[in-house]
Structures are given as C-alpha cells and as structure tokens.
N, C-alpha and C positions, 0 to 999 in steps of 0.2 A: 401286860397280863401274865406273867412270870406265872407258872405253875398251872398253868391249867382252867387260870378261873375266870371264865367266860359268865357277864352276867347283864343282864337289859332290863331293866324293871319299867314297867309301865303301871299308873295306878288310874283306876277307876275314876271317870269326873261323873260329876250329878247329873243323872238323866242321860248317861251314854248306855249303847246296848253292847250287847257280850261280842257281837259282830263286830262292833265299832272301835272295843278294844283290844279284839284280836288283832284287828287290821293296823292298828298302830306297834301294836306288837310287833309285827311281822315287819314292816318299815324299818323300825328303832332296829331289828335283828339284820336286815338289808343293810342299813346305811354302816353297821359297827365289822359290818364283813367278818364274823363270826361264823357263818356257815362257811366260805371261802376258805380261812385260815384254817378252819378242822378236816377241810379237806384236803387241803395240801401237808398236814402233818398226819394225815393218816400212816402214810407208809412213808419207810428209810427211802430217804434220796439220796443220794451218792451226790458227791461235790462233781463228779462229772459228769452226770446226767443232767445236775442242777445249772450246769454251766453250756450243756447242750440247749435244754429250754429254755435258756436266760436269750443265748444268740439266738433260736429261732422266731423268738418272740419279737426278739428286734428287726430282726428280718421283715417280719411282719409288719409291722407299724412303719416302715421305713417302705413297705411297698405302699398300704393305705395312702402313707402320708401323699406319695408319687402320683397314687391315683385321683385323689381328693385335688391336686394342683391341677392337674388337667383340666 
C-alpha cells in the first residue's frame, strides 16, 4: 500500500439493507487495519521515539504474558 492508496470495497448483496452494507464495510476496514495505519502515519515520529515505543510495548506484552501464566 505505497503511496497512501487505501481501498476497501464492499458490494451490495441482493436484498441487503444499507445498514448491513455499512456494517460489512466497517468490519472490512477494521480487518484491513487502515485506521491504525493512518493514525500511525499522521505525525512524524523520530527513530528514537519509535525505539522507545517499541520497548514500552514489549514490556507491556511481557507483563501481560506473566499475568496470564499465574
């Protein structure tokens, strides 16, 4: 997905309501993780900041795993 072209298409099924179509579209967007990618790319993040965030996430993950083992 280079160049910022994010595309999710959903076609209307026969007999499907607009609400159902919209629900399927939202699920497709969530599955493709477009929103999280856009949020991440919204602001410039330096390499040092990325490293700190990565380390912070790893610590959280380790704590969560430790709690699940107990």
